[in-house]
N, C-alpha and C positions, 0 to 999 in steps of 0.2 A: 732355862727358858722353855716354856712349854710350846711345842709345835702345834699350830692350828690344825683343826680338822679339815682334811683335804676334801671331804664330801660336801662342805657348805661354802659357797662362793662368798668372797668378801664384798661388802657394799661398795657401790660405785657412786662417786660424788656427781651432782648435777652440773652440766656445763654452764659457763657464764654466758648470759644472753648477749647478743650483739648490741652495740651502743644505740642503734636506731630503735630497738625494741625494749629498751630499759624500762620505759614507762608502760605498765600493763594497762589493758583496757579495763574499764570498770567491771564489766561482766563478760563472761564468755558463754557461747551457746554450747549445747551438748556436742559431743564428738560426732554423733550421727548427723546432727544438723550441719556441722562444719563441712563434713564430707559431701552432703547433698548440695549445699550452696556453692562449694568449690567446683562442683561439676557443671554449674551453669556456664554457658559459652560467653556471656557478656560480663563486663566488670560490674560488681555489685557491692553494696554495703547494707547493713541492717541498722535501722534508726529507731530509737525509742522516742516517741513524741509525747511531750508533756509541757510543763511550764518551762523547762529547759530541755531541749532536745539533745540527745547524745547518741554517739555511734557505739554500737556494742560488738560489731564485727565488720571486717573489711576483707574483701576477696583479694588474693594475691594478684589477679589480673588487673585490678584497679591501681594497685601500687606500681605495676609495670607500665601502664599507659600514661600515668601522671608523673611518675618519678618520685612521688612522695612515699614516705614510710607509712605503715599502718597507724603509728602513733600520731604522725603529722596529719594524716587524713581524719583522725578523730576530731581535730579542731576545724579542718577545712570543709569536710563533707556536709555538716549541717547548713553551711551557707547556701548549698544548692536548694535547700528547702525554704530559703528566705530571700528577699530582694527580687528585683525584676518587676516588670509591668503586670505580671499575672499572679502576684503574691496573694491578693485577696481571693482569687478563684482557687488557688492551691490550698490556702488555709481552710476555706469552706469545704473543699473536697476531703481534706484530712479529718476535719471535725466530723464530717458525715460518714467517714469510713469508706469512701468511694475511691476506686482507682483513678489516677490522674497522671497526665504526661505533659511535660513542657520541654521546649528546646532552650537550652542554656549554653553559655560559653564556659567551658571547664578549663581552669588554669593548669599548666604544667610547671614542674620544678625548674625547668630551664628558662622560664619567663614567657613562654608561648602559651597558646590556648587552642582549643578546638571546640567545634560545635557538636553538642551531643544531645540526644533525646533522653531526658531524665524521667523515668517512669516510677510511680509510687504504687505499690501493691500491698494491701493489708495482710499481716500475718497473724493477727489476733492480739490478745493482751500479753504484755511482757512483764518485766519486773516492776513491782510496786504499782501495778494496775495501769501502767502506761501502755498506749497503743504501739504495737511494734509493726514497722513497715519495712518491706524489702524495696530498696532503691536500686534500679538498674540504670547504669550510665553507658548508653550505647552511642558509639561514634556515628554522628549523622551527616558527616561531610559528604559521603557518596550519595546518601539519600537526598540531601539538599541540592547537590549538584544535579542529580537526576530530575528532581522536581523543577529546578530552574530551567534545565534543558527541555523538559516536557512543556513548561510554560512558554518557553521561547518557540518551541515547535507549534504549539497551539496558536500562539499569536501570529506566526508566519502563515499557518494554514488559514487563519481567519482573514489575514490580509490578502492572501492569494484568492480565497473565496470571494472577498469583496471585489477584487480586481476582475475576476472572471465574471461575476455577476454584472459589473458595470459594462464590460465588453459585450456580454450577451444582450444587455438592455440597449446598447448602441445598435446592435444588429437588428433588434426589434424595431427601433425607431426608423432605421433606414428602410425597413421592409414595409412598415405600416403607416408612417406619418407622411403627410403631404410634403413633397420635396421642397415646396416654397418655404416651409418652416422647419425643416429637418435639422439644419445646423443650429438654429436657435434652441431647439429641444436638446440637442447633444451638449451644447455649451452649458445650458441650465443643469443638465444631469451631472456634468463634471464638477460644477460649482457645489451641487448638493452633496456629492460623494467624496471628492478627494482634493480639490483645489479651491482657493478663494475666488478666482476669476479665470474665465476662458473666453476666447473669441476666435473666429476664422477670418482670414484676410486673403484676398486674391488680387491679382494684377490684371488690369485691362488697359484703358487709356491712362489710368493712375491706380495706385494701390487703394483698395477700399474694403470695408468690412462687408462680408457676405453672409446671408442667412439662407439663401436658396441653394439646395443641393446641386443644382445645375451649374453653380459657380459662374465663371466668366469664360465663355468660349469664343468671343468675338473681339476684334480690334485689340488684340494683345500686343504689348510693346515688345520690340526686339531687345531683350535684356542682354544678350551676348554683345550686341553692338554697343549698348550703353556701357557695358563693362569695358569694352575696348577703348571707348572714348575717354574713359576715366584714367586710362594709362596705367592700369594695374593697381590703382588705389583701392584697397579692400572696402567692400560694402557687404556686410554680413548677410543682409536680407537677399541681395542679388545672388550671392554665393549659394544661399539656401535654395533659391529657385533654379539655379543652373546645375547644381550637383544633385543628380538623381539617386542619392543614397539616403537611407534613413539615418538621421543624425539630430543632435540637439545643439542649438545655437543660443547663447545667452546674450541678451542685449539689455541695456538699462535706459529707459526713456528719459531719465533725468540727465543723462549725459548728452551734450550737444552733438549733433550729427551734421555732416556737410549738407548744405542745401542742394536739392535736386537728386538726392539718393533715395533709394527705397527705405533705407533705415531711417532717414529723416522723415519720410512720409509716414512710416509706421509710428514713429515717436509722436508726430503731430496728431495722428488719429487716436492713439492711446491717451494722449493728454486731453483731447477734446471729449473723450468718452467719460461720462459722469460715473459709470459703473466700474471703470478701470481703477486699479490701485494706484496711488500717487507716490508709492515708495517701493524700493526694491527692484531687482532685475526681473526680466521676463524670460521664460523658456520658449523657444520657437522650434517647432517640428514640422517637417515638410509633409504635406498631404499628397502622396505619390499616386499618380496614375500609371498606366502601362509604359508610357514613354516620356512623361514630363511631370513636373511638379505643378499641380493644379491650384493649390492654395497653401496657406501656412496656418498651423494651429498655434496660437499664442496663449500661454497660461502663466499665471502667477503662482509659483510653487508655495506650498504652505510652510509656515514656521514650525519646525518640529518641537520647539519648546512650549508653544502656546496652543497649537492646533492638535486636538486629540485624533483627528482623522489622518494626520500626516503619515505617509508611507516613507520608508527609507528611500533615498534618492534613486538607487538602482531599480527598486520595484516600481516607483512612480514613473520613471522613464519607460520601463517596459509596458506598463498599462497605457500610457499616453501614446506610445508607438503603435500598439495594437489598435487603439481608437483611430489614430491618424491613417493607418493602413486600410481599415475598413471603410472609413469615410472616403479615402482616395479611390478605392475600387468602385464604390457606389457612384461617386461623381463621374468617374471615367465611363462607367457603363451608361449612365444617364446621358452624358454628352455624346457618346457613340450612338446611342439610340436616336438622339435628337438630330445628329448629322445624317443618319440613314433616313430618318423621317423626312427631313428637309429635302434630301436628294430625291427620294421617291415621290414626295408630293410635288416638288418642282417639275419632275419628269411628267407626272400625270397632268398637272395643270397646264404645262406647255402643250400637251396634246389636246386639251379641251378648248373649244372655240371661245373667242372673245364675245361672241354673240352681239355683233353690231346691230344697229337699228335696222329693222326690216320694214320697208315701206308698205303701208296698207294694213298691217296687223299689229296687235299689241302682244309682245312676247316677253315672258319672264322665265328665267331658268335658275336652277339651284343645284349645287352639288356639295355633298359632305361625305368624307371618308369615314369608315368605321373607327371609333375611338378605341375599340378593344384590340385592334391589330396595329400594323405599322402605319396606319392612317393613309393607306394607299390601297386601291382596289381596281376592279375591272369595269366599274360602271362608267358610262359615258353618255354624252348627249351631243347633238350637233343641230344647228339651225342654218339652213342653206337659202340664200337669196338667189333663186335660179333665173331671175329676169322675167319680164313680161307678167309681172304680178304673181308669179308662181313661187311658193315657199315650200321648202322641204324640211321635215323634222325627223331626226333619228334619235332613238333612245335605246341603249343596249346594256348588256351585263355579261362580262366574261367571268367565269368561275374563278375564285381565288381572291386573296388580299395581299399580294406581293408585287414586286417589280415585274415579274414575268407576266402577271395578269395585266399590269398597266401596259407592258410592251405589246401584248397581244391585242389589247384594246386599241392602241395607236395604229397597229397594222390594219385592223378592221375598219377603223374610222377612215383611213386613207383610201381603202378599197371602196367603201361605200360612197365616199365623195366622188371618186373617179367614175364609177358606173352611174351615179345619179346625174352627173353632167352629160352622160351619153344617152341614157334611156329615160323615158318619161314615165312609163308604167312601173310602179313599185314592185310588182311580181317579177318582172324581168330583171330588175336590179338585184333582187335577192337571189334569183337563179344564177346570175353571173357571179355573185359573191360566193355562192356555194361551190362553183367549179374552181374558182381561184383559191379559195381557202383549202379545198381538198388537195390541190397541188402544192400549196405552201406548207402543208403539214403542220398547221398551228395546233399545238397539243391541247390547248384549253378549249372546252366547249363554250359556246356563247349563244345568247338569245338577243334578238333586237326586233324593233318594229320601225318600219320606214313608212312615212305618209307624206303626201303632197297636198297642198291646198291651192286652188286656182279660182279666181273670181269669174263669175259668168259675165258676159258682155253687158247684161242689164244692170249688174251690180246688186241685184236683189238677193243673191245667194252665192255661196262658195261651194265648189265641188271638192269632195275629199276622196282621195284614193289611198289605199293602205295595204300593206302586206306584213305578216308577222312570222318570225322564225322562233316559235316556242316562247314568245314573250307575252306578258300580261296584256289584256285588252286596253285600248285607249278609252277613256271615259269622256263621253260627249254630253255636255250640259246645254239644254235648249229649253227656254221658257220655264225655268225652274224644275225641269225634270232631267235626271241623269240616266244615260243608258251606256252600255258597254258595246264597243265595236268588236264583236267576237268573231267575225268572219276572217277568211283568208289566213288561217293559221296553218303552220307546218312544222316540220322537225327543226331542231337546232341548226345553227349555221354549220355548213360542212357535211350535214347528214341528209341533204335534200334528196338527191338521186332522181327526182322527177320535177316537172314544171311547178313553179310557185304560182299561186293565184293572187288576184287583186280584188280587194273589197272596196265598196263605194258607199258614200254617205253624202248628205247635204248639210251645210252649216248656214244658218241665217245670221243676219247682223245681231250682235250681242251674244251669240253662242260661244261656248268655251270648250276647248279640247285639252285634256290633261294626259300627258305622257309621263310615265314614271317607271321606276325599277322596284323590285320586291322589297327593298329596304324601307320603303314608305309604309308598307302595309303588313309586313310579316313580323310576327312576334312569337316568343316561345309559348305564350299562354293562349294563343288563338291560331286557327288554321288560316291558310292563305285565302281561302274562299271567304271566311268571315272578315278578313282584313280588307279585301276588295269591296265587300258589301258595306263596310264602315266608310270607305272612301266615297262610294256612291252616295251614301246618306249625307255625309258632310258636304259633298259638292252641291247637293240640292238645296242646302240651307245657306249657302254663301251668297251674299248680295253685293259684294264689292264691285266697284265700277271699272276696275282695271285688272290686268293679269297679275301684277305684283301683289295687289291686295288679296286676290284669290289664292295665290301661292302661299302668302304669309299665313292666311287662315288655315290652309291645309296642313302646313307644318306645325302650327300650334295645336291643331286638333289631333294629328296622327303621328308626328315625329318628335314627341316630347322625350322619348327614351329609345332612340334608334339602336338596333342591334346589328345593322349591316350598313353598307354604303347606300347612299340615297342620291338619286338623280331625278330631277323633276323639271319638266318643261310645260308651261301653261301658255296656250295660244288663245287669244280672244279676238274675235272678229268685231271690229269697231261698229258701233251703231250710231250713225250721224243723227238719227231722229230721236235719240234717247232724251228723256226729260232732263234738262240741266239742273233742275232742283232736286234730283234724286238724292235721297238720304241713305247713307250707308251705315249699317249697324255693326259692322265688324271692327276689329282692333285697328287702330290707326298707327300701324308700325310697318316698317319696310326693312329689308336687308338685301344686300348684294355682295357677291364675292367676285373680285376683279383681279386681273393679273397686274404685276408690276410693270406697267407700260405707260408711256406718256398719253396714249389714247384713253386711258382710264379716267383722266381728269375730265375730258369732255363727256364721257359716259356718266360720270358722277353728277355733273351739272344737269344733264338730261334727266337722270333718275330723280333728282330733287324736284325739278320742274314738273315731272309727271306725277310724283307723289302729292305735291302741293295742289296740282290741278284736281286730283282725285279727292282731296280733302277740302276743296273749296277755299284754299288759302290764296288770297290775292297778292299780298305784299311778299314777293319771293326774292327780291333782289339781294337782300342781306343774306338770306339762307343759301342762295346759289353761290355767292361769293365766299362765304365761310366754308361751305362744303368743298368748293374748288381748292381753297388754300390748304385745308386739312389733308385732302387726298394728294395734292401736289407735294406736301412735305413727306407723306408716307412713300410716295413713288421715288422721291429724290434721296431720302435718307433711310428708308426701311428696306426690308427684304421679306421673302415669303410671298404672301398675297395681301391684298387690301380688302378688308371687310368694312363696308359702309352700312350704317344702320341709322334709320330715321324714326323719330317718335313724336307724335303730336301730344304735347303736355297740357293742352287747353289754353295756356297763356303764352305759348311759344313753341318752338321747334327744337328738339334736342337732336344733335348730329353727333354720331360716334364713328371714329375711324380707327381700325385696329390693324397693326402690322406686327411682324415678328422681331423687330428691333427693340430690346428692352430699355435702351438709352432714353432718358426723358427729353422732351422738347426744350430747347434753350431759346429764351427771348434775348436776341442780340441787340446791341446798341446800334441805332441808325447812324450811318456815316455817309458823307457825300462821296459819290463814286463807287459805293458798294453795289455789287451786282447780287441781287437776291437778299434774303435774310430779313425781309419786311413782312412775311406772311403772318407771324404771330402778332405783330403790331396791328395789322388789319383786323385780325380776328378779335383782338382785345378791344378794339374800338366798336365792333359791331355786336359782340356777344360776351357772355360769361364763358370762361373756358377753364379746363384743367386736364389732368391726366391721371391714370392709375396703372399700376403694373398688372400683368396677367401671367399665367403659367407659360404662355407661348410668346409673350412680348409685352406690348403696352396698348392702351386705348387712350386716344386723345379725344376729348369731348368738348362740345360747345353748345350753349343754349341761346338761341336767338329769340329775344323777346319781341312780341308783336306790338306795333305802334298802336293798333286798335285790337279789341278782342277778336279772336279767330271766329270766322263764321261757321267753322266746322265744330264737331263735337270731339272732345278729347277722349282718348281711350281710357278705359277704367283699369 
């Protein structure tokens, strides 16, 4: 036996392939290409695309992630290039030789699957002229999860931005819109943005829908007592008003509620509201003030399945709470301002005189606080009936627009009254006021003018004596010519230091004296001197036959846009010899401001008679009675002050009475034995009547028709 050559190794037989790889791929790539493709980080395979697509190479990483062998993937992998909703787009891209990517569900051997991004990249021509493509199967689970998370974050940011935008818009409405319509605007905004329906409700004498930002600050019921009387039986709406925490209460108007409860009242209001939804529950949120719940915000939440605007419940609640809080603070601030305003105005008007009838002269007075401030200031006037036909008139101005200015004004008014009763000469009165004010240490400087009028024994003229403490001159109108009484001027009150002087003038029958404060003539666009000149010019052109008519024309001419407090007193010396057929060319309107006092009723009747006399209206009985009843109702049921306005309409007399109580007048049924309650029945028989709300309360008006045409001329 021959021994083999030890220098030549024996041939080695090839190993048997594993069962999974028994079936060979139709073609293989070059060894260099295999190594390059295996170096790719993602699972891949190579596909030849033709009439029948076939796999010519599979990366080991694809077999690992799917669990299939390379031979099994030869049959499965081509399915990734077919099927699905984007097959047409894929075929067009492959035919054009353009890269393409789709997201597909890739099966695993264990029966599961995973989402992958399948990318097709051209490699050039392959065997038999087929286009060869590199197909990458990248697991897209994390990418899809990140995309979903990013989409959710973007949606959350969009919802948050929408909520913040809505809250910012609510703040703009509260700052810019008229308070009388602010809640209506906010409800409409909520309906446009996030909910199908919204409304505000507040409790006064009963639960009611409110549109005014002022809400209801008067005659509110004692809800705690009502809750005690119910013996602990729950009333969700009462609980919402009594619990000063931000919370959301759900009520269903379709469910019956016990009669006499706030929940029952709310259900009735919502049912009667044509704009309210007729199905589903309502969310109620408290509109919180500093110490109490001022109102309730009621909304119908959106249906998340049908309403694209629907926010998640938690986010919707947050937005609604922010809206309710902003509205609550605005309502609380407005009501606090209103209370301070009423307090200050009541204090000031209590200090102003009622200006009762002064025998022998025709006197008209007017006062209006500045609307830009707390509606209180230091302007004041006083008309003194000093006996023996002597009349004293004081008009003054304390610097400032606050309660301190009003208090200083009250002190000065009392001091002037006291010395006017003791001394006759105005210069001596001002000198004594100087001394006392200096000792009282009143911190506010003040100006005023004090004048006395006294008829001569012959009755042909009136002597005028006056003295001024830094105040604007009195305007004296005589025979169509206006002059200024500029004498007897001195320093402001408290800064005299030397004797005050007294000026003198003479007034004839028909002459007019106009006392005023700087608010009547001062404007930002003109000097004080020009304002006084405008007053003199206007006074010369007025031909009204009474003091009220003269004052009304001055206000219309000069006080259309006042920038400060205004106090005006017009004194007219009657002229018995005046022509009764005198024709007046001025506006046939009158206004008076009177205190809440029973004596105001008599003053109103007297004012109507004087106005009708000036307008040559003979049939005054009905107008006098109607005005008396309107003013009586305001005095009995209103508060604040009474504003009486008259206007000749040509075919009748329009009477308007305003007070600060916004509750509408109620026409009560007449009953035997009832005391009162018949005023509106009387008015209804004698006139047309109605009412309208105002920002400060209400106006009740009546129009008394003339039985015969008025002899006077109606205002234009």
